[in-house]
C-alpha positions in Angstrom: 62.0 -94.9 -66.6 60.9 -96.7 -63.5 62.8 -95.8 -60.2 65.3 -98.2 -58.9 63.6 -100.2 -55.9 64.8 -99.0 -52.5 66.9 -102.0 -51.6 69.1 -101.9 -55.0 72.1 -99.8 -55.2 72.2 -96.7 -57.6 74.0 -97.6 -60.6 74.6 -94.0 -61.6 77.3 -93.4 -59.0 80.6 -95.0 -60.4 83.1 -92.9 -58.4 83.5 -90.9 -55.3 83.2 -87.7 -57.2 80.0 -88.9 -59.0 78.7 -89.8 -55.5 79.4 -86.5 -54.2 77.9 -84.5 -57.1 74.8 -86.7 -57.1 74.0 -86.0 -53.3 74.7 -82.4 -53.7 71.7 -82.1 -56.3 69.4 -82.6 -53.3 69.7 -79.2 -51.8 70.6 -80.7 -48.5 74.4 -79.8 -48.5 77.7 -80.9 -49.9 79.8 -83.7 -48.3 83.5 -83.7 -48.5 85.5 -86.6 -49.7 86.5 -87.8 -46.2 83.0 -87.6 -45.2 81.9 -89.8 -48.1 84.5 -92.3 -47.4 83.4 -92.8 -43.9 79.8 -93.2 -45.2 80.9 -95.7 -47.7 82.6 -97.9 -44.9 79.7 -97.6 -42.6 77.1 -98.6 -45.4 79.4 -101.5 -45.9 79.4 -102.6 -42.4 83.1 -101.7 -41.9 84.7 -99.6 -39.3 84.4 -96.1 -40.4 86.6 -94.8 -37.6 89.6 -96.3 -39.4 91.5 -95.0 -42.5 89.6 -96.0 -45.5 92.8 -97.8 -46.9 92.9 -100.0 -43.9 89.3 -101.4 -44.7 89.2 -101.3 -48.4 92.0 -103.1 -50.4 93.3 -102.3 -53.9 91.6 -105.5 -55.0 88.1 -104.6 -53.6 85.4 -103.7 -56.0 83.9 -100.1 -55.1 81.2 -100.2 -57.6 78.5 -101.9 -55.6 79.5 -100.1 -52.4 79.2 -96.6 -54.2 75.6 -97.4 -55.4 74.6 -98.7 -52.1 76.0 -95.6 -50.3 74.2 -93.2 -52.7 70.9 -94.9 -52.0 71.3 -95.1 -48.1 72.4 -91.4 -48.0 69.3 -90.3 -50.0 67.1 -92.4 -47.6 69.0 -90.7 -44.6 68.5 -87.3 -46.0 64.8 -87.7 -46.6 64.7 -89.0 -43.1 66.5 -86.0 -41.6 64.3 -83.6 -43.7 60.8 -85.2 -43.2 61.1 -87.0 -39.9 63.7 -85.4 -37.7 62.8 -81.6 -38.9 66.3 -80.9 -40.0 66.3 -78.9 -43.1 69.9 -79.0 -44.1 73.1 -80.9 -43.5 74.6 -77.9 -41.8 72.0 -77.9 -39.1 72.5 -81.5 -38.1 73.0 -81.1 -34.4 75.8 -83.8 -34.2 77.2 -84.7 -37.7 79.0 -87.7 -36.4 75.7 -89.7 -36.3 75.4 -89.6 -40.1 77.4 -92.8 -40.7 75.1 -94.7 -38.2 72.0 -93.3 -40.0 73.3 -94.4 -43.4 74.2 -98.0 -42.2 70.6 -98.2 -40.7 68.9 -97.0 -43.9 71.1 -99.4 -46.0 69.8 -102.2 -43.7 66.3 -100.8 -43.4 65.3 -98.7 -46.6 61.6 -98.4 -45.7 61.3 -98.9 -41.9 57.7 -98.5 -40.2 56.7 -95.1 -39.3 56.8 -95.9 -35.6 60.5 -96.9 -35.9 61.3 -93.7 -37.9 59.9 -91.8 -35.2 61.8 -93.4 -32.5 65.0 -93.1 -34.5 64.3 -89.3 -34.6 63.8 -89.3 -30.8 67.2 -91.0 -30.5 69.1 -88.5 -32.9 67.7 -85.6 -30.8 68.1 -87.1 -27.4 71.7 -88.0 -28.3 72.2 -84.4 -29.5 70.8 -82.6 -26.3 71.2 -84.9 -23.4 74.3 -87.3 -24.1 76.5 -84.3 -24.0 79.2 -86.2 -22.0 80.2 -88.3 -25.0 82.1 -86.8 -28.0 81.4 -89.9 -29.9 85.1 -91.3 -29.7 85.9 -94.3 -31.7 85.1 -96.8 -29.4 81.6 -95.3 -28.8 81.1 -95.2 -32.6 82.0 -98.9 -33.0 79.8 -99.9 -30.1 76.8 -98.0 -31.9 77.6 -99.5 -35.2 77.4 -103.1 -33.7 73.8 -102.2 -32.4 72.6 -102.0 -36.1 71.0 -105.4 -36.9 68.5 -106.7 -39.3 65.8 -106.0 -36.7 64.8 -102.3 -37.1 62.7 -102.2 -34.0 65.2 -103.7 -31.7 68.1 -101.6 -33.2 66.4 -98.3 -32.4 65.4 -99.4 -28.9 69.1 -100.4 -28.2 70.2 -97.0 -29.4 67.8 -95.2 -27.2 68.9 -97.3 -24.2 72.5 -96.4 -24.9 71.6 -92.7 -24.8 70.2 -93.1 -21.3 67.7 -90.6 -19.5 67.9 -87.0 -20.1 70.0 -84.9 -17.6 68.0 -83.2 -14.9 69.8 -80.0 -15.9 69.5 -80.6 -19.8 67.2 -77.7 -20.3 69.4 -75.0 -18.6 71.3 -74.1 -21.8 68.1 -73.1 -23.5 66.9 -70.6 -21.0 68.6 -67.9 -23.0 68.9 -68.5 -26.8 72.4 -67.8 -27.6 73.0 -68.6 -31.4 75.4 -66.3 -33.3 76.3 -68.8 -35.9 76.1 -72.6 -36.4 79.2 -73.7 -34.9 77.8 -75.7 -31.7 75.4 -78.2 -31.0 73.1 -75.7 -29.3 73.4 -73.1 -32.1 72.1 -75.8 -34.6 69.3 -76.9 -32.1 68.1 -73.4 -32.0 68.3 -72.8 -35.8 66.1 -75.8 -36.4 63.6 -74.6 -33.8 63.4 -71.3 -35.6 62.9 -73.0 -38.9 60.1 -75.0 -37.4 58.1 -71.8 -37.4 58.4 -71.9 -41.1 59.6 -68.3 -41.6 58.0 -66.3 -44.4 59.5 -63.6 -46.6 58.9 -60.3 -45.4 57.9 -58.7 -48.6 55.9 -61.7 -50.2 54.6 -63.6 -47.2 55.8 -66.8 -49.0 57.2 -69.6 -46.9 61.0 -69.8 -47.4 62.5 -72.9 -48.5 65.6 -73.4 -46.0 67.4 -75.8 -48.1 68.2 -73.6 -51.2 68.6 -70.5 -48.9 71.2 -72.3 -46.7 72.8 -73.6 -49.8 73.4 -70.0 -51.3 73.7 -68.0 -47.9 75.0 -70.5 -45.2 74.9 -69.1 -41.8 74.4 -65.7 -43.3 70.9 -66.6 -43.8 70.3 -65.9 -40.1 70.5 -62.1 -40.4 70.7 -59.6 -37.5 67.9 -57.1 -37.1 70.0 -54.7 -35.0 73.7 -54.2 -35.9 75.9 -56.5 -33.6 78.9 -54.1 -33.9 77.7 -50.6 -34.5 80.4 -48.2 -35.6 80.8 -45.3 -33.5 77.8 -44.6 -31.4 75.3 -47.4 -30.7 72.4 -47.4 -33.0 70.0 -48.7 -30.2 70.8 -46.6 -27.0 70.7 -48.7 -23.9 70.9 -52.0 -25.6 73.7 -54.2 -24.3 75.4 -57.2 -26.2 73.7 -59.8 -24.1 70.7 -59.9 -26.5 72.4 -58.6 -29.6 74.5 -61.6 -30.0 71.5 -64.1 -29.7 68.8 -65.6 -31.7 66.4 -62.9 -30.4 68.3 -60.5 -32.8 68.2 -62.8 -35.8 65.8 -63.5 -38.5 66.0 -66.3 -41.1 65.8 -64.5 -44.4 67.3 -63.7 -47.8 69.6 -60.7 -48.0 67.5 -57.7 -49.0 68.2 -55.2 -51.8 70.4 -52.2 -51.1 68.5 -49.5 -49.3 66.1 -52.2 -47.5 66.6 -53.4 -44.0 64.8 -56.2 -42.0 64.4 -53.9 -39.1 62.9 -51.2 -41.3 60.4 -53.7 -42.7 59.3 -55.0 -39.3 59.0 -51.6 -37.9 56.5 -50.4 -40.4 54.2 -53.3 -39.6 53.0 -53.2 -43.2 53.6 -56.9 -43.8 51.3 -59.8 -44.6 49.8 -61.0 -41.2 51.2 -64.5 -41.4 54.8 -63.1 -41.5 55.0 -62.0 -37.8 54.4 -65.4 -35.9 56.5 -67.1 -38.5 59.5 -65.1 -37.1 58.4 -65.3 -33.4 57.4 -61.6 -33.5 54.7 -61.2 -30.7 52.4 -58.1 -30.6 54.3 -57.1 -27.5 57.6 -57.2 -29.2 56.2 -55.2 -32.2 54.7 -52.7 -29.9 58.1 -52.3 -28.1 59.9 -51.8 -31.5 57.5 -49.1 -32.7 58.1 -47.2 -29.6 61.7 -47.4 -30.1 62.2 -49.6 -27.1 64.9 -51.9 -28.6 65.9 -53.8 -25.4 62.2 -54.3 -24.9 61.7 -55.7 -28.4 64.5 -58.2 -28.0 63.4 -59.2 -24.4 59.9 -60.0 -25.6 61.2 -61.9 -28.6 63.7 -63.9 -26.3 60.8 -64.9 -24.2 58.6 -66.1 -27.1 61.8 -68.1 -28.6 62.6 -69.8 -25.1 58.9 -71.1 -25.0 59.1 -72.3 -28.5 62.5 -73.8 -28.4 61.6 -75.9 -25.3 58.2 -77.0 -26.8 60.3 -77.9 -30.1 62.8 -80.0 -28.0 60.0 -81.8 -26.0 58.4 -82.8 -29.4 61.6 -83.9 -31.1 62.9 -85.7 -28.2 59.6 -87.7 -27.6 59.2 -86.2 -24.1 55.5 -85.8 -24.6 54.9 -89.2 -25.9 56.8 -90.7 -23.1 54.9 -88.8 -20.6 51.5 -89.7 -22.1 52.8 -93.5 -22.3 53.6 -93.3 -18.5 50.4 -91.6 -17.6 48.4 -94.4 -19.6 50.2 -97.1 -17.6 49.2 -95.6 -14.3 
């Protein structure tokens, strides 16, 4: 059967439950009913900050709106995965932009590549530099009003609303501090780590983030050294300052009993491509093999800081902006 054209609604979703189940099959995360209702309102061009019952009456027909929402959310998921380098819904830096993305992709199912690139820059700039706003209802409505039939003008208006980066916007990334996925900074750092395309320590195969995050969640970011060692410390002289950061975490499936990530890394008997995929520099590995745990974590932290900052520059379009400014001079 031929696929449905991108501008037509998906007729397979006839209820909110069916919509949720349909989207869950994409290995990108599961949306709760409340979130689905917000997306339904946004795609329909209604105020998604209000209660659903205030916007949709009992006499309204949901059928078309459900189909339109299914298609718009699929386009938004594809954009997040392929254009914005976000591997899973749990890693979206600011989840409150999802209704806006879905409305945008309802209006523009196949925007030009240049528009998609700038939309990605907006998403990351908003996450990283627009920190004073918590996206209250008035801001959400103002942003929704910017979404028009002109895709290029829409994205330019969204970028203008974010404004220029804060001069101190980089400071929080001078010391990776991810110990979960609870904050915006945690999720930014997790996305940066996944941009290295981590490999399985045993097979060397590139790990697929979506399925692993679906099954393990935040536990997919495993500690190398125990963060709360019972009794005596297992890494003498190692303070908590680096144990509870990304420097002490690898993205990897849980290993079989009797095997440890640290043991595998320490042996060095791994496929060569594994080490750079986990930001394991030769200096860090050398420190680990001489049992210098603080030195290992410090070297890995330095590699990660450099990588995270480069990742942020690419994702926010900072390099492209500087190139454009240089060419105009």
